[in-house]
ZASE-440492 format. One record per residue (C-alpha): residue number from 1; residue in three letters; z, y, x. Coordinates in pm, whole numbers, plus 50000, padded with zeros to 5 digits. Example, Ala and Ser with C-alpha at 12.3 -4.5 7.8 and 13.67 -1.06 7.14 Angstrom:
# residues 2
 drense rovo     z     y     x
      1  ALA 50780 49550 51230
      2  SER 50714 49894 51367
END
This chain:
# residues 254
 drense rovo     z     y     x
      1  MET 41349 52149 63290
      2  PHE 41666 52058 63090
      3  LEU 41689 51686 63210
      4  GLU 41387 51509 63399
      5  THR 41342 51182 63637
      6  LYS 41150 51219 63928
      7  ASN 41023 50891 64072
      8  LEU 41266 50687 63959
      9  THR 41291 50310 64042
     10  LYS 41543 50072 63948
     11  LYS 41531 49714 64157
     12  PHE 41728 49357 64108
     13  GLY 41670 49115 64358
     14  GLY 41288 49082 64364
     15  LEU 41316 49202 64001
     16  VAL 41152 49588 63983
     17  ALA 41299 49715 63580
     18  VAL 41244 50070 63598
     19  ASN 40910 50162 63873
     20  ASP 40872 50521 63998
     21  VAL 40912 50658 63632
     22  ASP 40862 51056 63572
     23  PHE 41003 51154 63243
     24  SER 41093 51496 63123
     25  ILE 41342 51553 62851
     26  GLU 41262 51901 62608
     27  LYS 41575 52054 62528
     28  GLY 41628 52093 62158
     29  LYS 41419 51851 62064
     30  ILE 41376 51397 61986
     31  ASN 41260 51222 62229
     32  ALA 41174 50888 62246
     33  ILE 41152 50582 62460
     34  ILE 40938 50262 62356
     35  GLY 40831 49935 62448
     36  PRO 40809 49577 62449
     37  ASN 41180 49372 62492
     38  GLY 41212 49345 62868
     39  ALA 41043 49692 62960
     40  GLY 41319 49858 63159
     41  LYS 41416 50094 62843
     42  SER 41811 50057 62847
     43  THR 41794 50036 63258
     44  PHE 41604 50369 63244
     45  PHE 41922 50461 62988
     46  ASN 42164 50316 63231
     47  LEU 42044 50466 63540
     48  ILE 42065 50833 63389
     49  SER 42365 50792 63251
     50  GLY 42531 50705 63557
     51  PHE 42596 50288 63475
     52  HIS 42333 50200 63754
     53  PRO 42286 50337 64080
     54  PRO 41867 50378 64098
     55  SER 41703 50155 64399
     56  SER 41526 50551 64437
     57  GLY 41411 50883 64321
     58  GLN 41626 51118 64139
     59  VAL 41780 51216 63837
     60  ILE 41776 51620 63776
     61  PHE 42001 51779 63447
     62  LYS 42032 52120 63396
     63  GLY 41845 52176 63796
     64  LYS 42141 51994 63919
     65  ASP 42103 51655 64119
     66  ILE 42330 51389 63900
     67  THR 42130 51043 64030
     68  ARG 42434 50922 64248
     69  LEU 42756 51066 64025
     70  PRO 42940 50807 63839
     71  SER 42887 50797 63467
     72  ASN 43234 50941 63386
     73  LYS 43123 51269 63610
     74  ILE 42795 51279 63410
     75  ALA 42941 51258 63062
     76  GLU 43184 51577 63150
     77  LEU 42835 51734 63233
     78  GLY 42760 51689 62874
     79  VAL 42556 51357 62865
     80  ALA 42670 51078 62644
     81  ARG 42503 50745 62525
     82  THR 42529 50473 62286
     83  PHE 42470 50097 62371
     84  GLN 42258 49836 62138
     85  THR 42576 49718 62052
     86  THR 42872 49901 61899
     87  ASN 43190 49802 62046
     88  LEU 43510 49919 61882
     89  PHE 43852 49893 61880
     90  ASP 43852 49646 61554
     91  GLN 44263 49651 61507
     92  ALA 44227 50034 61525
     93  THR 44136 50265 61288
     94  VAL 43784 50509 61283
     95  LEU 43956 50756 61401
     96  ASP 44179 50612 61629
     97  ASN 43886 50460 61822
     98  VAL 43688 50825 61801
     99  ILE 43960 51017 61945
    100  VAL 43907 50821 62249
    101  GLY 43648 51004 62303
    102  HIS 43780 51335 62351
    103  ARG 43966 51199 62620
    104  LEU 43755 51324 62898
    105  ARG 43810 51679 62789
    106  THR 44199 51660 62883
    107  LYS 44400 51719 63163
    108  SER 44714 51505 63057
    109  ASN 44856 51258 63322
    110  LEU 45085 50988 63396
    111  VAL 45365 51254 63399
    112  ASP 45254 51452 63098
    113  ALA 45245 51084 62910
    114  ILE 45579 51013 63039
    115  PHE 45784 51317 62953
    116  ARG 45562 51415 62682
    117  THR 45488 51768 62811
    118  LYS 45361 52085 62565
    119  ARG 45002 52008 62734
    120  LEU 44999 51669 62631
    121  LYS 45080 51697 62231
    122  ALA 44857 52023 62268
    123  GLU 44572 51811 62393
    124  GLU 44659 51522 62096
    125  LYS 44661 51745 61891
    126  GLN 44280 51883 61993
    127  CYS 44154 51557 62040
    128  ARG 44257 51424 61690
    129  GLU 44094 51757 61554
    130  LYS 43759 51674 61693
    131  ALA 43758 51336 61631
    132  ILE 43838 51513 61259
    133  GLU 43522 51736 61308
    134  VAL 43271 51444 61429
    135  LEU 43394 51245 61137
    136  GLU 43287 51502 60878
    137  PHE 42952 51565 61133
    138  VAL 42880 51182 61050
    139  GLY 42964 51148 60692
    140  LEU 43261 50931 60779
    141  THR 43535 51140 60662
    142  SER 43691 50920 60439
    143  ALA 43667 50569 60652
    144  ALA 43911 50735 60901
    145  TYR 44205 50546 60834
    146  LYS 43989 50225 60796
    147  LEU 44030 49971 61019
    148  ALA 43726 49939 61262
    149  GLY 43668 49626 61227
    150  SER 43614 49595 60886
    151  MET 43293 49869 60868
    152  SER 42962 49788 60786
    153  GLN 42648 49788 61074
    154  GLU 42528 50135 60923
    155  GLU 42913 50286 60921
    156  LYS 42954 50121 61301
    157  LYS 42640 50323 61398
    158  ARG 42802 50616 61261
    159  VAL 43118 50559 61413
    160  ALA 42900 50542 61787
    161  PHE 42743 50845 61708
    162  ALA 43072 50966 61633
    163  LEU 43229 50869 61984
    164  ALA 42924 51037 62135
    165  LEU 42996 51359 62001
    166  ALA 43347 51363 62060
    167  THR 43270 51410 62403
    168  ASP 43087 51743 62335
    169  PRO 42763 51686 62500
    170  GLU 42470 51875 62563
    171  ILE 42257 51579 62567
    172  VAL 42322 51246 62344
    173  PHE 42126 50919 62461
    174  LEU 42102 50630 62173
    175  ASP 42003 50316 62259
    176  GLU 41817 50130 61952
    177  PRO 42042 50344 61681
    178  ALA 41895 50173 61369
    179  ALA 41893 49800 61512
    180  GLY 42036 49575 61247
    181  VAL 42000 49815 60936
    182  ASN 41807 49861 60605
    183  PRO 41538 50124 60564
    184  ASP 41768 50337 60349
    185  GLU 42016 50320 60597
    186  THR 41761 50409 60922
    187  GLU 41632 50712 60741
    188  GLY 42009 50817 60710
    189  LEU 42004 50752 61064
    190  ALA 41682 50976 61100
    191  ALA 41862 51247 60910
    192  LEU 42152 51221 61137
    193  MET 41963 51238 61444
    194  GLU 41809 51557 61333
    195  LYS 42100 51726 61171
    196  MET 42216 51679 61586
    197  VAL 41945 51861 61715
    198  SER 41975 52108 61466
    199  ALA 42310 52146 61573
    200  GLY 42180 52215 61941
    201  ILE 42218 51887 62091
    202  THR 41923 51719 62265
    203  VAL 41861 51374 62149
    204  CYS 41661 51082 62329
    205  LEU 41674 50736 62196
    206  ILE 41516 50382 62223
    207  GLU 41399 50218 61901
    208  HIS 41177 49918 61780
    209  LYS 41100 50097 61513
    210  MET 40783 50273 61537
    211  GLN 40757 50435 61163
    212  MET 41074 50599 61221
    213  ILE 40985 50675 61538
    214  MET 40624 50822 61457
    215  LYS 40790 51069 61161
    216  LEU 41076 51166 61377
    217  ALA 40984 51231 61768
    218  ASP 40873 51529 61929
    219  LYS 40783 51351 62222
    220  ILE 40766 50948 62319
    221  MET 40716 50769 62663
    222  VAL 40590 50404 62626
    223  LEU 40737 50160 62917
    224  ASN 40597 49875 62991
    225  TYR 40696 49614 63275
    226  GLY 40919 49919 63378
    227  GLU 40633 50112 63429
    228  LYS 40518 50457 63243
    229  ILE 40164 50373 63054
    230  ALA 40170 50698 62818
    231  GLU 40349 51046 62735
    232  GLY 40257 51254 62468
    233  THR 40320 51343 62092
    234  PRO 40371 51081 61855
    235  LYS 39963 51145 61721
    236  GLU 39866 51078 62091
    237  ILE 40060 50797 62123
    238  ARG 39950 50625 61831
    239  ASN 39520 50686 61931
    240  ASN 39655 50581 62339
    241  GLU 39416 50303 62407
    242  MET 39684 50196 62645
    243  VAL 39944 50167 62438
    244  ILE 39724 49998 62194
    245  LYS 39640 49731 62502
    246  ALA 39997 49687 62566
    247  TYR 40149 49663 62203
    248  LEU 39825 49350 62167
    249  GLY 39617 49573 61947
    250  GLY 39900 49756 61783
    251  SER 40055 49482 61553
    252  ALA 40402 49571 61736
    253  ILE 40375 49967 61643
    254  ALA 40269 49885 61275
END
């Protein structure tokens, strides 16, 4: 299996945010995690990407146990993620924001920076070229030299995608990538996710826009109060009695 969790659990004091979750992510597919607010979805992402250590359980990536690795080491292995809120350096250009993403693939140190070594210059060029490449991929070439603070909400979402792609990931975790954008923009972001999969990048996303999820995802897991209550294809999830009950008769997945 490409990436899987086994009995993954996270407790914050007396609160169990994620409870004994087994989940497998299929390579080359769009995997989705849904559930009501407070279901533990973002915490689940944080456990996989190393932002929180789990209380118990395992995260396995390509056969390697990454459960206790820090987030930067997990990123180096090819696991990238975005967050619900896109935090950029508003007074820097879009290009400069995205250049940061490829830094984890470079080796330059303080000595290189002080003496402006050949290695530093070569890696700066490499980061710049990668940033330009991923901005083209996400459709933001024309915005490269605009200040990040001047970008629309939808454009900032694309910058977040570009920043994740600049790390050369094998899998990208997207936390509510379509939140705060209109239906046409939502379709554009969905197409971008499909483009990522076509380029060989596995996608796993959290999203509340059920119409998009049901059309886009190959596989869906449903969390409720930190527990997995269902897993399957969109059709299986749509017809699952436990899911319908958790969503109060289906009103929340309309």
